[in-house]
Steps between C-alpha positions, in 0.01 A plus 500: 500500500249218500717326238784457753569135575428415864297816568281459811331838510488848348377825656464817293442816703421835339484837668167651601392858553488598864413800711728620777657803657860376512732674255606186314566515131242299307618255240279458195685209344567239766455124481635222716520139392569215738579156368523203737698180470540204734879528521802704401581232243156543340554878481843451343356260243226750412752783461701285259197384302384588147202676664737745672686563173169570326405746777827690453437523126148628567638758745711647218178590315357708788474878457788700648462587868695662781557337833609166625413140436623313806479133584579346840490128583352455847383226735156533660406407855127498570412604854147428621328634812525275808131410487504404133 
């Protein structure tokens, strides 16, 4: 992801073990990646870049898995406390 042209930031979040009483199913294989660009045009350019093509080729070499692999383009609004 850091090879994307115009990349401004990358966050990689991995699941952690937790203790709780709620009956939620625990995932043992979760990861979330967030890539940030300065504009929709920059995102589009990155998605059409050789770096993106190389990532798709690399994905084909991953071990088989069940479940989804979803991607959602989103805009972010940062809201700060009044006294900040």
